[in-house]
DRENKEMI-664023 format. One record per residue (C-alpha): residue number from 0; residue in one letter; x, y, z. Coordinates in nm, 3 decimals, padded with zeros to 5 digits. Example, Ala and Ser with C-alpha at 12.3 -4.5 7.8 and 13.67 -1.06 7.14 Angstrom:
BEGIN
n, res, X, Y, Z
0, A, 01.230, -00.450, 00.780
1, S, 01.367, -00.106, 00.714
//
This chain:
BEGIN
n, res, X, Y, Z
0, M, -00.165, -03.175, -04.284
1, L, 00.142, -03.121, -04.068
2, K, 00.072, -03.096, -03.700
3, K, 00.274, -03.000, -03.395
4, T, 00.209, -03.044, -03.024
5, I, 00.210, -02.734, -02.811
6, G, 00.467, -02.904, -02.593
7, Y, 00.303, -03.057, -02.291
8, F, 00.134, -03.374, -02.173
9, L, -00.215, -03.408, -02.031
10, V, -00.162, -03.728, -01.833
11, V, -00.135, -03.960, -02.135
12, L, -00.265, -03.740, -02.418
13, F, -00.067, -03.525, -02.659
14, T, -00.243, -03.210, -02.775
15, F, -00.178, -03.104, -03.133
16, A, -00.191, -02.765, -03.305
17, G, -00.108, -02.663, -03.661
18, C, 00.245, -02.568, -03.763
19, D, 00.447, -02.594, -04.083
20, G, 00.745, -02.750, -03.904
21, G, 01.021, -02.582, -04.107
22, E, 01.227, -02.665, -04.413
23, K, 01.361, -03.003, -04.297
24, L, 01.015, -03.133, -04.218
25, Q, 00.881, -03.002, -04.546
26, Y, 01.147, -03.209, -04.721
27, L, 01.036, -03.510, -04.514
28, R, 00.676, -03.442, -04.614
29, D, 00.779, -03.433, -04.979
30, L, 00.950, -03.773, -04.951
31, A, 00.640, -03.927, -04.793
32, K, 00.401, -03.765, -05.039
33, E, 00.607, -03.894, -05.332
34, R, 00.560, -04.253, -05.211
35, V, 00.183, -04.214, -05.248
36, E, 00.178, -04.006, -05.566
37, K, 00.401, -04.251, -05.754
38, G, 00.205, -04.555, -05.639
39, Y, 00.456, -04.712, -05.400
40, S, 00.232, -04.665, -05.093
41, L, -00.143, -04.672, -05.047
42, G, -00.107, -04.459, -04.734
43, I, 00.176, -04.331, -04.515
44, S, 00.178, -04.168, -04.171
45, V, 00.480, -04.004, -04.008
46, G, 00.554, -03.869, -03.660
47, V, 00.860, -03.666, -03.561
48, I, 01.000, -03.543, -03.230
49, E, 01.273, -03.281, -03.246
50, D, 01.401, -03.086, -02.946
51, G, 01.084, -03.169, -02.752
52, E, 00.843, -03.060, -03.027
53, F, 00.600, -03.306, -03.186
54, Y, 00.486, -03.321, -03.550
55, T, 00.266, -03.562, -03.746
56, F, 00.148, -03.581, -04.106
57, S, -00.016, -03.835, -04.337
58, Y, -00.083, -03.890, -04.706
59, G, -00.293, -04.140, -04.899
60, K, -00.599, -04.345, -04.810
61, H, -00.707, -04.649, -04.610
62, S, -00.827, -04.841, -04.915
63, E, -00.922, -04.795, -05.277
64, E, -01.282, -04.869, -05.189
65, S, -01.329, -04.631, -04.898
66, K, -01.116, -04.339, -05.026
67, I, -01.099, -04.224, -04.661
68, P, -00.772, -04.032, -04.610
69, V, -00.524, -04.177, -04.364
70, N, -00.438, -03.967, -04.060
71, S, -00.247, -03.998, -03.735
72, S, -00.522, -04.224, -03.595
73, S, -00.502, -04.470, -03.885
74, R, -00.386, -04.816, -03.778
75, Y, -00.125, -05.024, -03.957
76, M, 00.053, -05.350, -03.886
77, I, 00.379, -05.239, -03.722
78, A, 00.560, -05.565, -03.799
79, S, 00.895, -05.594, -03.617
80, L, 00.848, -05.271, -03.423
81, S, 00.659, -05.520, -03.203
82, K, 00.997, -05.662, -03.099
83, T, 01.098, -05.337, -02.931
84, M, 00.784, -05.345, -02.716
85, T, 00.860, -05.702, -02.612
86, G, 01.214, -05.592, -02.526
87, T, 01.086, -05.295, -02.325
88, V, 00.866, -05.523, -02.114
89, L, 01.163, -05.755, -02.055
90, S, 01.365, -05.457, -01.932
91, K, 01.082, -05.361, -01.697
92, M, 01.058, -05.712, -01.552
93, I, 01.436, -05.727, -01.504
94, N, 01.415, -05.404, -01.306
95, E, 01.137, -05.562, -01.098
96, G, 01.376, -05.844, -01.007
97, L, 01.185, -06.116, -01.191
98, M, 01.488, -06.227, -01.394
99, S, 01.831, -06.114, -01.508
100, I, 01.951, -06.074, -01.865
101, D, 02.191, -06.369, -01.827
102, D, 01.942, -06.614, -01.674
103, P, 01.890, -06.938, -01.866
104, L, 01.533, -07.033, -01.955
105, T, 01.543, -07.344, -01.736
106, N, 01.339, -07.182, -01.458
107, F, 01.095, -07.000, -01.688
108, L, 00.911, -07.288, -01.852
109, F, 00.535, -07.344, -01.822
110, P, 00.295, -07.627, -01.908
111, E, 00.268, -07.544, -02.279
112, L, 00.644, -07.492, -02.308
113, S, 00.843, -07.799, -02.207
114, L, 01.175, -07.734, -02.378
115, D, 01.437, -08.005, -02.393
116, S, 01.662, -07.958, -02.090
117, D, 01.970, -07.906, -02.307
118, V, 01.789, -07.637, -02.507
119, A, 01.651, -07.455, -02.202
120, S, 01.983, -07.455, -02.017
121, S, 02.173, -07.323, -02.320
122, L, 01.945, -07.025, -02.387
123, T, 01.955, -06.693, -02.201
124, F, 01.744, -06.380, -02.226
125, K, 02.047, -06.196, -02.366
126, Q, 02.074, -06.446, -02.651
127, L, 01.705, -06.406, -02.733
128, V, 01.712, -06.025, -02.753
129, T, 02.038, -06.016, -02.954
130, H, 01.940, -06.289, -03.203
131, T, 02.231, -06.510, -03.099
132, A, 02.022, -06.801, -02.968
133, G, 02.064, -07.005, -03.286
134, F, 01.700, -07.010, -03.396
135, P, 01.592, -06.985, -03.761
136, Y, 01.427, -06.674, -03.905
137, N, 01.075, -06.825, -03.886
138, P, 00.932, -07.154, -03.760
139, P, 00.942, -07.411, -04.042
140, Y, 00.563, -07.452, -04.053
141, M, 00.531, -07.096, -04.188
142, G, 00.707, -07.161, -04.517
143, S, 00.987, -06.959, -04.669
144, H, 00.818, -06.747, -04.938
145, F, 00.595, -06.441, -04.931
146, D, 00.286, -06.583, -05.096
147, E, -00.070, -06.484, -05.008
148, N, -00.030, -06.571, -04.640
149, P, 00.308, -06.720, -04.552
150, Y, 00.268, -06.670, -04.178
151, V, -00.004, -06.924, -04.118
152, G, 00.013, -07.113, -03.794
153, T, -00.127, -07.125, -03.444
154, L, 00.026, -07.073, -03.103
155, E, -00.018, -07.445, -03.042
156, E, 00.194, -07.519, -03.350
157, F, 00.459, -07.278, -03.225
158, Y, 00.486, -07.456, -02.890
159, E, 00.484, -07.796, -03.063
160, Y, 00.776, -07.684, -03.279
161, L, 00.977, -07.550, -02.984
162, N, 00.913, -07.859, -02.773
163, S, 01.036, -08.084, -03.055
164, L, 01.383, -07.924, -03.062
165, T, 01.686, -08.095, -02.914
166, G, 02.025, -07.960, -02.813
167, S, 02.165, -08.036, -03.158
168, D, 01.891, -07.825, -03.323
169, V, 01.969, -07.504, -03.133
170, T, 02.327, -07.386, -03.114
171, P, 02.381, -07.037, -02.967
172, S, 02.623, -06.830, -03.171
173, S, 02.864, -06.543, -03.120
174, E, 02.714, -06.376, -03.431
175, P, 02.351, -06.260, -03.462
176, F, 02.109, -06.435, -03.695
177, Y, 01.782, -06.241, -03.704
178, S, 01.500, -06.457, -03.573
179, N, 01.127, -06.413, -03.517
180, V, 01.134, -06.741, -03.326
181, G, 01.361, -06.617, -03.046
182, I, 01.169, -06.293, -02.983
183, S, 00.834, -06.474, -02.990
184, L, 00.964, -06.726, -02.736
185, L, 01.075, -06.433, -02.520
186, G, 00.731, -06.272, -02.534
187, Y, 00.548, -06.585, -02.425
188, V, 00.796, -06.651, -02.144
189, L, 00.732, -06.297, -02.012
190, Q, 00.356, -06.347, -02.043
191, H, 00.360, -06.663, -01.833
192, K, 00.605, -06.525, -01.578
193, K, 00.326, -06.295, -01.460
194, N, 00.046, -06.541, -01.537
195, Y, -00.129, -06.333, -01.800
196, A, -00.396, -06.507, -02.007
197, S, -00.241, -06.390, -02.336
198, F, 00.047, -06.192, -02.477
199, H, -00.201, -05.922, -02.578
200, E, -00.323, -05.893, -02.218
201, M, 00.033, -05.866, -02.088
202, M, 00.122, -05.588, -02.331
203, K, -00.191, -05.395, -02.238
204, K, -00.127, -05.407, -01.864
205, E, 00.252, -05.373, -01.865
206, L, 00.303, -05.109, -02.136
207, L, 00.010, -04.991, -02.346
208, L, -00.248, -04.877, -02.090
209, P, 00.005, -04.695, -01.868
210, L, 00.107, -04.489, -02.173
211, G, -00.249, -04.438, -02.297
212, M, -00.179, -04.643, -02.611
213, I, -00.538, -04.765, -02.632
214, Q, -00.531, -04.806, -03.012
215, T, -00.234, -05.043, -03.003
216, S, -00.291, -05.417, -02.982
217, A, -00.119, -05.751, -03.019
218, K, -00.406, -05.883, -03.229
219, K, -00.599, -05.761, -03.532
220, P, -00.840, -05.481, -03.435
221, S, -01.205, -05.587, -03.437
222, N, -01.304, -05.248, -03.583
223, N, -01.168, -05.213, -03.936
224, F, -01.285, -04.855, -03.986
225, L, -00.940, -04.697, -03.933
226, L, -00.735, -05.004, -04.029
227, S, -00.531, -04.937, -04.341
228, K, -00.530, -05.213, -04.598
229, G, -00.195, -05.362, -04.691
230, F, -00.055, -05.279, -05.036
231, D, 00.199, -05.466, -05.247
232, G, 00.267, -05.205, -05.516
233, D, -00.006, -05.348, -05.737
234, K, -00.307, -05.439, -05.525
235, E, -00.445, -05.424, -05.173
236, R, -00.407, -05.718, -04.936
237, E, -00.547, -05.811, -04.596
238, P, -00.317, -05.812, -04.291
239, L, -00.144, -06.143, -04.237
240, N, -00.218, -06.391, -03.963
241, L, 00.081, -06.357, -03.731
242, D, -00.086, -06.496, -03.421
243, S, 00.185, -06.752, -03.346
244, I, 00.469, -06.497, -03.357
245, S, 00.282, -06.191, -03.232
246, P, 00.562, -06.075, -02.995
247, A, 00.797, -06.053, -03.293
248, G, 00.577, -05.895, -03.557
249, G, 00.201, -05.918, -03.507
250, M, 00.110, -05.589, -03.339
251, Y, -00.099, -05.298, -03.471
252, S, -00.075, -04.929, -03.387
253, N, -00.102, -04.576, -03.519
254, I, 00.115, -04.266, -03.519
255, N, -00.066, -04.101, -03.227
256, N, 00.008, -04.400, -03.004
257, L, 00.361, -04.454, -03.128
258, M, 00.448, -04.090, -03.060
259, K, 00.381, -04.166, -02.693
260, Y, 00.600, -04.473, -02.718
261, L, 00.875, -04.278, -02.895
262, A, 00.852, -04.006, -02.628
263, L, 00.900, -04.273, -02.360
264, H, 01.219, -04.398, -02.523
265, M, 01.348, -04.043, -02.572
266, G, 01.305, -03.969, -02.200
267, L, 01.031, -03.707, -02.240
268, W, 00.789, -03.859, -01.988
269, E, 01.064, -03.824, -01.727
270, K, 01.042, -03.443, -01.748
271, Y, 00.695, -03.465, -01.596
272, N, 00.778, -03.735, -01.338
273, L, 00.544, -03.980, -01.510
274, H, 00.599, -04.354, -01.548
275, E, 00.940, -04.363, -01.383
276, D, 00.947, -04.744, -01.397
277, L, 00.885, -04.749, -01.772
278, T, 01.123, -04.460, -01.835
279, Q, 01.404, -04.647, -01.662
280, A, 01.314, -04.969, -01.841
281, A, 01.322, -04.786, -02.175
282, K, 01.666, -04.637, -02.103
283, D, 01.803, -04.974, -01.996
284, S, 01.671, -05.141, -02.311
285, H, 01.907, -04.920, -02.518
286, I, 02.220, -05.054, -02.347
287, A, 02.427, -05.270, -02.582
288, Q, 02.388, -05.641, -02.510
289, Y, 02.578, -05.728, -02.826
290, W, 02.831, -05.500, -02.998
291, D, 03.059, -05.538, -03.298
292, D, 03.349, -05.291, -03.288
293, K, 03.426, -05.333, -03.657
294, S, 03.081, -05.232, -03.783
295, K, 03.004, -05.013, -03.481
296, A, 02.664, -05.179, -03.457
297, G, 02.483, -05.415, -03.226
298, Y, 02.168, -05.487, -03.029
299, G, 02.017, -05.361, -02.707
300, M, 01.712, -05.544, -02.574
301, T, 01.586, -05.606, -02.932
302, W, 01.670, -05.247, -03.036
303, G, 01.914, -05.215, -03.324
304, L, 02.217, -04.995, -03.248
305, N, 02.404, -04.825, -03.534
306, T, 02.665, -04.553, -03.575
307, Y, 02.696, -04.277, -03.834
308, E, 02.980, -04.024, -03.805
309, D, 03.024, -04.096, -03.434
310, M, 02.653, -04.049, -03.357
311, R, 02.472, -04.355, -03.214
312, F, 02.128, -04.431, -03.355
313, I, 01.876, -04.656, -03.183
314, G, 01.589, -04.802, -03.381
315, H, 01.413, -05.084, -03.558
316, A, 01.249, -05.146, -03.895
317, G, 00.934, -05.347, -03.963
318, N, 00.861, -05.552, -04.274
319, V, 00.566, -05.779, -04.345
320, P, 00.390, -05.821, -04.681
321, G, 00.176, -05.514, -04.738
322, Y, 00.315, -05.302, -04.453
323, K, 00.646, -05.136, -04.367
324, A, 00.747, -04.944, -04.054
325, F, 01.041, -04.764, -03.895
326, I, 01.115, -04.616, -03.553
327, G, 01.444, -04.451, -03.464
328, F, 01.607, -04.181, -03.255
329, T, 01.947, -04.036, -03.181
330, S, 02.128, -04.146, -02.865
331, D, 02.124, -03.788, -02.736
332, Y, 01.742, -03.812, -02.756
333, R, 01.720, -03.489, -02.957
334, K, 01.557, -03.634, -03.269
335, G, 01.320, -03.923, -03.329
336, I, 01.088, -04.047, -03.601
337, V, 00.817, -04.308, -03.659
338, I, 00.690, -04.408, -04.005
339, L, 00.402, -04.643, -04.083
340, T, 00.293, -04.726, -04.436
341, S, 00.087, -04.964, -04.649
342, S, 00.357, -05.059, -04.896
343, E, 00.611, -05.316, -05.011
344, R, 00.891, -05.056, -05.022
345, I, 01.089, -05.012, -04.700
346, V, 01.097, -04.672, -04.529
347, N, 01.427, -04.711, -04.341
348, D, 01.588, -04.476, -04.592
349, I, 01.342, -04.196, -04.514
350, G, 01.389, -04.245, -04.140
351, M, 01.768, -04.238, -04.156
352, Q, 01.758, -03.947, -04.400
353, Y, 01.587, -03.744, -04.128
354, L, 01.798, -03.867, -03.836
355, T, 02.127, -03.798, -04.018
356, D, 02.022, -03.446, -04.121
357, Q, 01.978, -03.549, -04.485
358, A, 02.334, -03.678, -04.505
359, L, 02.217, -03.972, -04.716
360, E, 02.138, -03.916, -05.082
361, L, 01.810, -04.085, -05.169
362, K, 01.759, -04.223, -05.517
363, P, 01.449, -04.067, -05.678
364, L, 01.150, -04.297, -05.710
365, K, 01.072, -04.405, -06.064
366, Q, 00.745, -04.305, -06.232
367, D, 00.560, -04.557, -06.447
368, I, 00.393, -04.485, -06.781
369, P, 00.082, -04.636, -06.948
370, M, 00.134, -04.939, -07.173
371, T, -00.129, -05.159, -07.337
372, A, -00.160, -05.534, -07.287
373, E, -00.060, -05.582, -07.650
374, E, 00.256, -05.379, -07.601
375, L, 00.339, -05.570, -07.280
376, Q, 00.293, -05.907, -07.448
377, E, 00.615, -05.851, -07.641
378, Y, 00.810, -05.879, -07.314
379, A, 00.645, -06.202, -07.191
380, G, 00.854, -06.518, -07.196
381, V, 01.124, -06.702, -07.007
382, Y, 01.472, -06.552, -06.972
383, A, 01.742, -06.774, -06.828
384, V, 02.107, -06.851, -06.777
385, P, 02.125, -07.221, -06.680
386, G, 02.259, -07.269, -06.331
387, V, 02.227, -06.898, -06.251
388, L, 01.868, -06.775, -06.265
389, T, 01.544, -06.823, -06.456
390, I, 01.313, -06.521, -06.498
391, P, 00.960, -06.608, -06.618
392, L, 00.749, -06.306, -06.722
393, V, 00.375, -06.324, -06.796
394, V, 00.102, -06.079, -06.888
395, E, -00.222, -06.105, -06.692
396, N, -00.511, -05.858, -06.698
397, G, -00.304, -05.606, -06.887
398, K, -00.009, -05.615, -06.644
399, L, 00.341, -05.765, -06.667
400, Y, 00.449, -05.993, -06.382
401, Y, 00.761, -06.174, -06.272
402, V, 00.635, -06.510, -06.146
403, E, 00.815, -06.676, -05.857
404, T, 00.618, -06.854, -05.582
405, S, 00.408, -06.537, -05.597
406, K, 00.367, -06.269, -05.862
407, H, 00.555, -05.938, -05.863
408, R, 00.429, -05.668, -06.095
409, L, 00.679, -05.491, -06.321
410, F, 00.597, -05.132, -06.420
411, P, 00.711, -04.971, -06.749
412, E, 00.927, -04.660, -06.705
413, A, 00.993, -04.632, -07.080
414, K, 00.997, -04.862, -07.379
415, D, 01.211, -05.166, -07.287
416, S, 01.269, -05.033, -06.933
417, F, 01.077, -05.175, -06.631
418, F, 01.097, -05.167, -06.252
419, D, 00.906, -05.293, -05.947
420, K, 00.755, -05.098, -05.659
421, G, 00.783, -05.376, -05.405
422, L, 01.025, -05.607, -05.230
423, L, 01.242, -05.701, -05.527
424, H, 01.399, -05.358, -05.591
425, V, 01.468, -05.461, -05.950
426, E, 01.520, -05.273, -06.274
427, I, 01.503, -05.455, -06.608
428, E, 01.634, -05.336, -06.944
429, F, 01.528, -05.550, -07.240
430, V, 01.780, -05.619, -07.518
431, R, 01.679, -05.615, -07.884
432, S, 01.840, -05.751, -08.201
433, N, 01.697, -05.635, -08.533
434, G, 01.403, -05.495, -08.340
435, I, 01.320, -05.827, -08.166
436, I, 01.358, -05.878, -07.789
437, V, 01.630, -06.138, -07.734
438, G, 01.720, -06.095, -07.367
439, L, 01.724, -05.872, -07.062
440, N, 01.970, -05.710, -06.823
441, L, 01.887, -05.713, -06.452
442, T, 01.977, -05.465, -06.176
443, Q, 01.878, -05.532, -05.815
444, Y, 01.934, -05.300, -05.519
445, G, 02.138, -05.078, -05.749
446, Q, 02.379, -05.359, -05.844
447, K, 02.382, -05.462, -06.210
448, I, 02.422, -05.835, -06.272
449, P, 02.708, -05.854, -06.525
450, I, 02.542, -06.099, -06.764
451, T, 02.256, -06.080, -07.013
452, F, 01.973, -06.329, -06.967
453, P, 01.872, -06.460, -07.312
454, K, 01.507, -06.520, -07.395
455, V, 01.472, -06.899, -07.415
456, Q, 01.093, -06.931, -07.458
//
């Protein structure tokens, strides 16, 4: 059900009333609804601000078992949208005079964090928020593949890893390399600068409670009633354990709360003279700290900055197994959107479709058809080009899977034509000779690999 605020704030609460929202929002609703109806998302919740008006809508359910419909109060993992909150708190503390963006970390260590002196002196807050510090994507103890829970690890392990690094391990760069390590380090440095007991406590006091975001947290909610289960295109999954990198991707929220956060970054609290310190911090966090003239893109204080037809867009996507998220707004603060979903399919395309006034042509989602286990068995086997790629396919419980370090279900669109609803973004066309399957052709992210993979087993 589409909702719209009547246009004012009651301290920290938005009041909603029914409204159809117009043709553009109906198109947005249709895109979201399609994700659920075609099995790409278990549930999806969307919030939009346009010219000061607020709209929310949701489709789907929290879990197969409960059948309870999702709504604007339903909580999801927000993944890397967490980074923008960490960056907003940094901006606030800079404005309070606690540090500057170019300060090295030398004077911001604490008992648990005893960085090598060469490492600490070479790293600045600017490098952390722009992903130019030279850290890897994830700490090595987390592993490199999305299996059942790749993000295992404790905060103690995170500090142990950081403290083991030497100057030769961390080399700041002039080019960004996206890193959960750098943003997590930033979050814990901010926490200890003000002597908070935990990152969660810092976020509550510095950002969440002032905005009335009482259903947002930096740890898994203790009440699972409105927590949406993750979904991988085939089955539900529990939220991952991201405790050691919570500032970079471990937070939870819902659309009602994130509409308040979006309103902050679009300057709407300022109209009512509320939270002037946070409003200024939000504005400052959008200022480019890294910019590439060629691509017309860069980073603010963790915010991604992009350009389309001379319009600047500010935003961030979130991606963890089972959940996807997007927040974005135009630099003139006229339009903004937040999307949360239980899915393995990203929602950046829907967000940018709205922000660019539908200037991007979205590829229709594929619809799967029924196929028996016996019919699927014909496609099982190993397809390979030595030195290029090996593609093992198996049938389990009446479903066809591509088996890597984890299993990815392939759905039949037609005879000999399959696709996935998750992270792989693959399409497979099987090749026959005299009626027998002898190979397959692979397309990923719309790009066809120009070779046929023969069936070798």
